[in-house]
CHARMM-style PDB file with segment names, atoms N, HN, CA, C and O in Angstrom:
ATOM      1  N   UNK     1      -5.820  12.089 -12.398  1.00  0.00      PROA
ATOM      2  CA  UNK     1      -5.291  11.000 -11.589  1.00  0.00      PROA
ATOM      3  C   UNK     1      -3.851  11.353 -11.227  1.00  0.00      PROA
ATOM      4  O   UNK     1      -3.056  11.747 -12.081  1.00  0.00      PROA
ATOM      5  N   UNK     2      -3.539  11.204  -9.964  1.00  0.00      PROA
ATOM      6  HN  UNK     2      -4.185  10.883  -9.270  1.00  0.00      PROA
ATOM      7  CA  UNK     2      -2.184  11.508  -9.513  1.00  0.00      PROA
ATOM      8  C   UNK     2      -1.274  10.313  -9.774  1.00  0.00      PROA
ATOM      9  O   UNK     2      -1.733   9.208 -10.067  1.00  0.00      PROA
ATOM     10  N   UNK     3       0.008  10.560  -9.661  1.00  0.00      PROA
ATOM     11  HN  UNK     3       0.380  11.457  -9.424  1.00  0.00      PROA
ATOM     12  CA  UNK     3       0.977   9.485  -9.888  1.00  0.00      PROA
ATOM     13  C   UNK     3       0.827   8.386  -8.840  1.00  0.00      PROA
ATOM     14  O   UNK     3       0.995   7.204  -9.141  1.00  0.00      PROA
ATOM     15  N   UNK     4       0.515   8.779  -7.620  1.00  0.00      PROA
ATOM     16  HN  UNK     4       0.379   9.739  -7.375  1.00  0.00      PROA
ATOM     17  CA  UNK     4       0.342   7.788  -6.554  1.00  0.00      PROA
ATOM     18  C   UNK     4      -0.870   6.900  -6.824  1.00  0.00      PROA
ATOM     19  O   UNK     4      -0.809   5.682  -6.655  1.00  0.00      PROA
ATOM     20  N   UNK     5      -1.959   7.516  -7.239  1.00  0.00      PROA
ATOM     21  HN  UNK     5      -2.008   8.505  -7.376  1.00  0.00      PROA
ATOM     22  CA  UNK     5      -3.166   6.745  -7.536  1.00  0.00      PROA
ATOM     23  C   UNK     5      -2.944   5.817  -8.723  1.00  0.00      PROA
ATOM     24  O   UNK     5      -3.430   4.686  -8.730  1.00  0.00      PROA
ATOM     25  N   UNK     6      -2.214   6.291  -9.722  1.00  0.00      PROA
ATOM     26  HN  UNK     6      -1.819   7.210  -9.716  1.00  0.00      PROA
ATOM     27  CA  UNK     6      -1.947   5.465 -10.899  1.00  0.00      PROA
ATOM     28  C   UNK     6      -1.086   4.258 -10.542  1.00  0.00      PROA
ATOM     29  O   UNK     6      -1.342   3.150 -11.015  1.00  0.00      PROA
ATOM     30  N   UNK     7      -0.066   4.467  -9.710  1.00  0.00      PROA
ATOM     31  HN  UNK     7       0.142   5.366  -9.326  1.00  0.00      PROA
ATOM     32  CA  UNK     7       0.798   3.345  -9.340  1.00  0.00      PROA
ATOM     33  C   UNK     7       0.050   2.350  -8.452  1.00  0.00      PROA
ATOM     34  O   UNK     7       0.269   1.143  -8.552  1.00  0.00      PROA
ATOM     35  N   UNK     8      -0.833   2.852  -7.584  1.00  0.00      PROA
ATOM     36  HN  UNK     8      -1.011   3.832  -7.503  1.00  0.00      PROA
ATOM     37  CA  UNK     8      -1.624   1.964  -6.733  1.00  0.00      PROA
ATOM     38  C   UNK     8      -2.574   1.116  -7.572  1.00  0.00      PROA
ATOM     39  O   UNK     8      -2.728  -0.080  -7.323  1.00  0.00      PROA
ATOM     40  N   UNK     9      -3.208   1.733  -8.562  1.00  0.00      PROA
ATOM     41  HN  UNK     9      -3.082   2.705  -8.763  1.00  0.00      PROA
ATOM     42  CA  UNK     9      -4.131   1.009  -9.433  1.00  0.00      PROA
ATOM     43  C   UNK     9      -3.386  -0.044 -10.247  1.00  0.00      PROA
ATOM     44  O   UNK     9      -3.870  -1.165 -10.406  1.00  0.00      PROA
ATOM     45  N   UNK    10      -2.218   0.312 -10.757  1.00  0.00      PROA
ATOM     46  HN  UNK    10      -1.826   1.222 -10.627  1.00  0.00      PROA
ATOM     47  CA  UNK    10      -1.426  -0.649 -11.536  1.00  0.00      PROA
ATOM     48  C   UNK    10      -0.973  -1.815 -10.659  1.00  0.00      PROA
ATOM     49  O   UNK    10      -0.973  -2.962 -11.106  1.00  0.00      PROA
ATOM     50  N   UNK    11      -0.591  -1.532  -9.431  1.00  0.00      PROA
ATOM     51  HN  UNK    11      -0.591  -0.600  -9.068  1.00  0.00      PROA
ATOM     52  CA  UNK    11      -0.143  -2.595  -8.528  1.00  0.00      PROA
ATOM     53  C   UNK    11      -1.299  -3.528  -8.178  1.00  0.00      PROA
ATOM     54  O   UNK    11      -1.108  -4.739  -8.070  1.00  0.00      PROA
ATOM     55  N   UNK    12      -2.491  -2.973  -8.001  1.00  0.00      PROA
ATOM     56  HN  UNK    12      -2.646  -1.989  -8.088  1.00  0.00      PROA
ATOM     57  CA  UNK    12      -3.652  -3.818  -7.691  1.00  0.00      PROA
ATOM     58  C   UNK    12      -3.996  -4.734  -8.848  1.00  0.00      PROA
ATOM     59  O   UNK    12      -4.429  -5.866  -8.632  1.00  0.00      PROA
ATOM     60  N   UNK    13      -3.811  -4.265 -10.069  1.00  0.00      PROA
ATOM     61  HN  UNK    13      -3.459  -3.345 -10.244  1.00  0.00      PROA
ATOM     62  CA  UNK    13      -4.114  -5.110 -11.231  1.00  0.00      PROA
ATOM     63  C   UNK    13      -3.135  -6.266 -11.344  1.00  0.00      PROA
ATOM     64  O   UNK    13      -3.516  -7.370 -11.733  1.00  0.00      PROA
ATOM     65  N   UNK    14      -1.871  -6.020 -11.005  1.00  0.00      PROA
ATOM     66  HN  UNK    14      -1.561  -5.123 -10.689  1.00  0.00      PROA
ATOM     67  CA  UNK    14      -0.849  -7.051 -11.132  1.00  0.00      PROA
ATOM     68  C   UNK    14      -0.897  -8.063  -9.997  1.00  0.00      PROA
ATOM     69  O   UNK    14      -0.587  -9.236 -10.209  1.00  0.00      PROA
ATOM     70  N   UNK    15      -1.273  -7.643  -8.815  1.00  0.00      PROA
ATOM     71  HN  UNK    15      -1.524  -6.691  -8.643  1.00  0.00      PROA
ATOM     72  CA  UNK    15      -1.184  -8.495  -7.629  1.00  0.00      PROA
ATOM     73  C   UNK    15      -2.433  -9.347  -7.477  1.00  0.00      PROA
ATOM     74  O   UNK    15      -3.322  -9.023  -6.691  1.00  0.00      PROA
ATOM     75  N   UNK    16      -2.496 -10.429  -8.225  1.00  0.00      PROA
ATOM     76  HN  UNK    16      -1.773 -10.693  -8.864  1.00  0.00      PROA
ATOM     77  CA  UNK    16      -3.598 -11.381  -8.070  1.00  0.00      PROA
ATOM     78  C   UNK    16      -3.075 -12.519  -7.215  1.00  0.00      PROA
ATOM     79  O   UNK    16      -2.243 -13.309  -7.660  1.00  0.00      PROA
ATOM     80  N   UNK    17      -3.555 -12.600  -6.007  1.00  0.00      PROA
ATOM     81  HN  UNK    17      -4.231 -11.958  -5.645  1.00  0.00      PROA
ATOM     82  CA  UNK    17      -3.003 -13.556  -5.055  1.00  0.00      PROA
ATOM     83  C   UNK    17      -3.813 -14.835  -4.937  1.00  0.00      PROA
ATOM     84  O   UNK    17      -3.446 -15.723  -4.168  1.00  0.00      PROA
ATOM     85  N   UNK    18      -4.888 -14.948  -5.668  1.00  0.00      PROA
ATOM     86  HN  UNK    18      -5.187 -14.226  -6.292  1.00  0.00      PROA
ATOM     87  CA  UNK    18      -5.703 -16.149  -5.559  1.00  0.00      PROA
ATOM     88  C   UNK    18      -6.562 -16.158  -4.317  1.00  0.00      PROA
ATOM     89  O   UNK    18      -6.782 -17.204  -3.707  1.00  0.00      PROA
ATOM     90  N   UNK    19      -7.037 -15.011  -3.953  1.00  0.00      PROA
ATOM     91  HN  UNK    19      -6.858 -14.161  -4.449  1.00  0.00      PROA
ATOM     92  CA  UNK    19      -7.867 -14.884  -2.755  1.00  0.00      PROA
ATOM     93  C   UNK    19      -9.249 -15.485  -2.953  1.00  0.00      PROA
ATOM     94  O   UNK    19      -9.511 -16.115  -3.977  1.00  0.00      PROA
ATOM     95  N   UNK    20     -10.134 -15.296  -1.980  1.00  0.00      PROA
ATOM     96  HN  UNK    20      -9.920 -14.784  -1.148  1.00  0.00      PROA
ATOM     97  CA  UNK    20     -11.449 -15.932  -2.034  1.00  0.00      PROA
ATOM     98  C   UNK    20     -12.332 -15.456  -3.181  1.00  0.00      PROA
ATOM     99  O   UNK    20     -13.240 -16.178  -3.591  1.00  0.00      PROA
ATOM    100  N   UNK    21     -12.088 -14.270  -3.701  1.00  0.00      PROA
ATOM    101  HN  UNK    21     -11.350 -13.684  -3.368  1.00  0.00      PROA
ATOM    102  CA  UNK    21     -12.912 -13.755  -4.797  1.00  0.00      PROA
ATOM    103  C   UNK    21     -12.226 -13.908  -6.145  1.00  0.00      PROA
ATOM    104  O   UNK    21     -12.549 -13.181  -7.085  1.00  0.00      PROA
ATOM    105  N   UNK    22     -11.298 -14.826  -6.257  1.00  0.00      PROA
ATOM    106  HN  UNK    22     -11.036 -15.417  -5.494  1.00  0.00      PROA
ATOM    107  CA  UNK    22     -10.486 -14.932  -7.464  1.00  0.00      PROA
ATOM    108  C   UNK    22     -10.828 -16.204  -8.228  1.00  0.00      PROA
ATOM    109  O   UNK    22     -10.151 -17.221  -8.076  1.00  0.00      PROA
ATOM    110  N   UNK    23     -11.864 -16.153  -9.042  1.00  0.00      PROA
ATOM    111  HN  UNK    23     -12.413 -15.327  -9.165  1.00  0.00      PROA
ATOM    112  CA  UNK    23     -12.167 -17.266  -9.918  1.00  0.00      PROA
ATOM    113  C   UNK    23     -13.217 -18.220  -9.376  1.00  0.00      PROA
ATOM    114  O   UNK    23     -13.612 -18.135  -8.214  1.00  0.00      PROA
ATOM    115  N   UNK    24     -13.665 -19.135 -10.237  1.00  0.00      PROA
ATOM    116  HN  UNK    24     -13.344 -19.204 -11.181  1.00  0.00      PROA
ATOM    117  CA  UNK    24     -14.724 -20.075  -9.858  1.00  0.00      PROA
ATOM    118  C   UNK    24     -14.194 -21.176  -8.939  1.00  0.00      PROA
ATOM    119  O   UNK    24     -13.209 -21.842  -9.258  1.00  0.00      PROA
ATOM    120  N   UNK    25     -14.846 -21.354  -7.818  1.00  0.00      PROA
ATOM    121  HN  UNK    25     -15.646 -20.812  -7.559  1.00  0.00      PROA
ATOM    122  CA  UNK    25     -14.384 -22.348  -6.845  1.00  0.00      PROA
ATOM    123  C   UNK    25     -14.688 -23.767  -7.288  1.00  0.00      PROA
ATOM    124  O   UNK    25     -13.899 -24.680  -7.043  1.00  0.00      PROA
ATOM    125  N   UNK    26     -15.829 -23.958  -7.939  1.00  0.00      PROA
ATOM    126  HN  UNK    26     -16.470 -23.216  -8.138  1.00  0.00      PROA
ATOM    127  CA  UNK    26     -16.216 -25.310  -8.344  1.00  0.00      PROA
ATOM    128  C   UNK    26     -15.204 -25.895  -9.325  1.00  0.00      PROA
ATOM    129  O   UNK    26     -14.783 -27.041  -9.170  1.00  0.00      PROA
ATOM    130  N   UNK    27     -14.816 -25.124 -10.324  1.00  0.00      PROA
ATOM    131  HN  UNK    27     -15.159 -24.193 -10.450  1.00  0.00      PROA
ATOM    132  CA  UNK    27     -13.845 -25.603 -11.308  1.00  0.00      PROA
ATOM    133  C   UNK    27     -12.514 -25.926 -10.641  1.00  0.00      PROA
ATOM    134  O   UNK    27     -11.881 -26.931 -10.964  1.00  0.00      PROA
ATOM    135  N   UNK    28     -12.094 -25.080  -9.718  1.00  0.00      PROA
ATOM    136  HN  UNK    28     -12.609 -24.264  -9.456  1.00  0.00      PROA
ATOM    137  CA  UNK    28     -10.830 -25.303  -9.025  1.00  0.00      PROA
ATOM    138  C   UNK    28     -10.872 -26.598  -8.211  1.00  0.00      PROA
ATOM    139  O   UNK    28      -9.902 -27.355  -8.207  1.00  0.00      PROA
ATOM    140  N   UNK    29     -11.973 -26.854  -7.531  1.00  0.00      PROA
ATOM    141  HN  UNK    29     -12.762 -26.239  -7.535  1.00  0.00      PROA
ATOM    142  CA  UNK    29     -12.089 -28.083  -6.752  1.00  0.00      PROA
ATOM    143  C   UNK    29     -12.127 -29.318  -7.650  1.00  0.00      PROA
ATOM    144  O   UNK    29     -11.498 -30.331  -7.341  1.00  0.00      PROA
ATOM    145  N   UNK    30     -12.851 -29.237  -8.741  1.00  0.00      PROA
ATOM    146  HN  UNK    30     -13.361 -28.414  -8.992  1.00  0.00      PROA
ATOM    147  CA  UNK    30     -12.933 -30.384  -9.654  1.00  0.00      PROA
ATOM    148  C   UNK    30     -11.563 -30.688 -10.246  1.00  0.00      PROA
ATOM    149  O   UNK    30     -11.164 -31.850 -10.313  1.00  0.00      PROA
ATOM    150  N   UNK    31     -10.845 -29.665 -10.672  1.00  0.00      PROA
ATOM    151  HN  UNK    31     -11.170 -28.721 -10.617  1.00  0.00      PROA
ATOM    152  CA  UNK    31      -9.515 -29.892 -11.238  1.00  0.00      PROA
ATOM    153  C   UNK    31      -8.539 -30.409 -10.182  1.00  0.00      PROA
ATOM    154  O   UNK    31      -7.687 -31.245 -10.480  1.00  0.00      PROA
ATOM    155  N   UNK    32      -8.658 -29.924  -8.974  1.00  0.00      PROA
ATOM    156  HN  UNK    32      -9.350 -29.244  -8.731  1.00  0.00      PROA
ATOM    157  CA  UNK    32      -7.786 -30.390  -7.897  1.00  0.00      PROA
ATOM    158  C   UNK    32      -7.994 -31.862  -7.591  1.00  0.00      PROA
ATOM    159  O   UNK    32      -7.031 -32.619  -7.469  1.00  0.00      PROA
ATOM    160  N   UNK    33      -9.258 -32.270  -7.466  1.00  0.00      PROA
ATOM    161  HN  UNK    33     -10.040 -31.655  -7.565  1.00  0.00      PROA
ATOM    162  CA  UNK    33      -9.541 -33.674  -7.187  1.00  0.00      PROA
ATOM    163  C   UNK    33      -9.187 -34.564  -8.373  1.00  0.00      PROA
ATOM    164  O   UNK    33      -8.782 -35.712  -8.187  1.00  0.00      PROA
ATOM    165  N   UNK    34      -9.336 -34.049  -9.579  1.00  0.00      PROA
ATOM    166  HN  UNK    34      -9.665 -33.117  -9.730  1.00  0.00      PROA
ATOM    167  CA  UNK    34      -8.927 -34.816 -10.760  1.00  0.00      PROA
ATOM    168  C   UNK    34      -7.425 -35.072 -10.729  1.00  0.00      PROA
ATOM    169  O   UNK    34      -6.973 -36.172 -11.047  1.00  0.00      PROA
ATOM    170  N   UNK    35      -6.660 -34.065 -10.348  1.00  0.00      PROA
ATOM    171  HN  UNK    35      -7.028 -33.172 -10.090  1.00  0.00      PROA
ATOM    172  CA  UNK    35      -5.210 -34.232 -10.233  1.00  0.00      PROA
ATOM    173  C   UNK    35      -4.867 -35.266  -9.164  1.00  0.00      PROA
ATOM    174  O   UNK    35      -3.974 -36.089  -9.367  1.00  0.00      PROA
ATOM    175  N   UNK    36      -5.556 -35.235  -8.045  1.00  0.00      PROA
ATOM    176  HN  UNK    36      -6.281 -34.567  -7.881  1.00  0.00      PROA
ATOM    177  CA  UNK    36      -5.312 -36.209  -6.976  1.00  0.00      PROA
ATOM    178  C   UNK    36      -5.575 -37.629  -7.469  1.00  0.00      PROA
ATOM    179  O   UNK    36      -4.794 -38.541  -7.195  1.00  0.00      PROA
ATOM    180  N   UNK    37      -6.661 -37.812  -8.187  1.00  0.00      PROA
ATOM    181  HN  UNK    37      -7.295 -37.071  -8.409  1.00  0.00      PROA
ATOM    182  CA  UNK    37      -7.011 -39.146  -8.692  1.00  0.00      PROA
ATOM    183  C   UNK    37      -5.999 -39.629  -9.722  1.00  0.00      PROA
ATOM    184  O   UNK    37      -5.613 -40.797  -9.713  1.00  0.00      PROA
ATOM    185  N   UNK    38      -5.571 -38.742 -10.604  1.00  0.00      PROA
ATOM    186  HN  UNK    38      -5.885 -37.793 -10.612  1.00  0.00      PROA
ATOM    187  CA  UNK    38      -4.588 -39.120 -11.631  1.00  0.00      PROA
ATOM    188  C   UNK    38      -3.260 -39.504 -10.987  1.00  0.00      PROA
ATOM    189  O   UNK    38      -2.642 -40.488 -11.394  1.00  0.00      PROA
ATOM    190  N   UNK    39      -2.816 -38.753 -10.001  1.00  0.00      PROA
ATOM    191  HN  UNK    39      -3.318 -37.954  -9.670  1.00  0.00      PROA
ATOM    192  CA  UNK    39      -1.562 -39.084  -9.315  1.00  0.00      PROA
ATOM    193  C   UNK    39      -1.703 -40.418  -8.575  1.00  0.00      PROA
ATOM    194  O   UNK    39      -0.775 -41.227  -8.577  1.00  0.00      PROA
ATOM    195  N   UNK    40      -2.852 -40.649  -7.947  1.00  0.00      PROA
ATOM    196  HN  UNK    40      -3.606 -39.992  -7.946  1.00  0.00      PROA
ATOM    197  CA  UNK    40      -3.071 -41.923  -7.249  1.00  0.00      PROA
ATOM    198  C   UNK    40      -3.049 -43.093  -8.224  1.00  0.00      PROA
ATOM    199  O   UNK    40      -2.482 -44.142  -7.919  1.00  0.00      PROA
ATOM    200  N   UNK    41      -3.660 -42.923  -9.393  1.00  0.00      PROA
ATOM    201  HN  UNK    41      -4.121 -42.071  -9.640  1.00  0.00      PROA
ATOM    202  CA  UNK    41      -3.644 -43.992 -10.396  1.00  0.00      PROA
ATOM    203  C   UNK    41      -2.227 -44.238 -10.900  1.00  0.00      PROA
ATOM    204  O   UNK    41      -1.838 -45.387 -11.107  1.00  0.00      PROA
ATOM    205  N   UNK    42      -1.461 -43.191 -11.098  1.00  0.00      PROA
ATOM    206  HN  UNK    42      -1.776 -42.257 -10.930  1.00  0.00      PROA
ATOM    207  CA  UNK    42      -0.079 -43.331 -11.564  1.00  0.00      PROA
ATOM    208  C   UNK    42       0.768 -44.066 -10.527  1.00  0.00      PROA
ATOM    209  O   UNK    42       1.536 -44.964 -10.873  1.00  0.00      PROA
ATOM    210  N   UNK    43       0.630 -43.688  -9.271  1.00  0.00      PROA
ATOM    211  HN  UNK    43       0.006 -42.959  -8.991  1.00  0.00      PROA
ATOM    212  CA  UNK    43       1.386 -44.345  -8.201  1.00  0.00      PROA
ATOM    213  C   UNK    43       1.014 -45.823  -8.118  1.00  0.00      PROA
ATOM    214  O   UNK    43       1.883 -46.675  -7.935  1.00  0.00      PROA
ATOM    215  N   UNK    44      -0.260 -46.121  -8.252  1.00  0.00      PROA
ATOM    216  HN  UNK    44      -0.966 -45.429  -8.401  1.00  0.00      PROA
ATOM    217  CA  UNK    44      -0.712 -47.516  -8.197  1.00  0.00      PROA
ATOM    218  C   UNK    44      -0.186 -48.314  -9.384  1.00  0.00      PROA
ATOM    219  O   UNK    44       0.279 -49.441  -9.215  1.00  0.00      PROA
ATOM    220  N   UNK    45      -0.253 -47.747 -10.569  1.00  0.00      PROA
ATOM    221  HN  UNK    45      -0.631 -46.831 -10.706  1.00  0.00      PROA
ATOM    222  CA  UNK    45       0.211 -48.453 -11.771  1.00  0.00      PROA
ATOM    223  C   UNK    45       1.718 -48.703 -11.738  1.00  0.00      PROA
ATOM    224  O   UNK    45       2.186 -49.732 -12.225  1.00  0.00      PROA
ATOM    225  N   UNK    46       2.475 -47.769 -11.169  1.00  0.00      PROA
ATOM    226  HN  UNK    46       2.095 -46.933 -10.774  1.00  0.00      PROA
ATOM    227  CA  UNK    46       3.926 -47.935 -11.109  1.00  0.00      PROA
ATOM    228  C   UNK    46       4.360 -48.807  -9.931  1.00  0.00      PROA
ATOM    229  O   UNK    46       5.534 -49.159  -9.816  1.00  0.00      PROA
ATOM    230  N   UNK    47       3.430 -49.146  -9.074  1.00  0.00      PROA
ATOM    231  HN  UNK    47       2.476 -48.860  -9.168  1.00  0.00      PROA
ATOM    232  CA  UNK    47       3.747 -50.003  -7.933  1.00  0.00      PROA
ATOM    233  C   UNK    47       4.566 -49.296  -6.873  1.00  0.00      PROA
ATOM    234  O   UNK    47       5.370 -49.931  -6.190  1.00  0.00      PROA
ATOM    235  N   UNK    48       4.382 -48.019  -6.724  1.00  0.00      PROA
ATOM    236  HN  UNK    48       3.730 -47.503  -7.279  1.00  0.00      PROA
ATOM    237  CA  UNK    48       5.170 -47.258  -5.760  1.00  0.00      PROA
ATOM    238  C   UNK    48       4.571 -47.275  -4.363  1.00  0.00      PROA
ATOM    239  O   UNK    48       5.182 -46.782  -3.415  1.00  0.00      PROA
ATOM    240  N   UNK    49       3.389 -47.837  -4.235  1.00  0.00      PROA
ATOM    241  HN  UNK    49       2.893 -48.238  -5.006  1.00  0.00      PROA
ATOM    242  CA  UNK    49       2.750 -47.867  -2.918  1.00  0.00      PROA
ATOM    243  C   UNK    49       2.351 -49.279  -2.561  1.00  0.00      PROA
ATOM    244  OT1 UNK    49       1.797 -49.511  -1.486  1.00  0.00      PROA
TER     245      UNK     49
END
């Protein structure tokens, strides 16, 4: 393995950008909507809206 190939491989391992093939989509959507609901309940309870 050349130095260039090694540095490219190391950079690819570090650069996780959250692209379309990065992790389970269902879990991400469920957690996202859960956060939205919790924030909405907090805003309602505090009377901010």
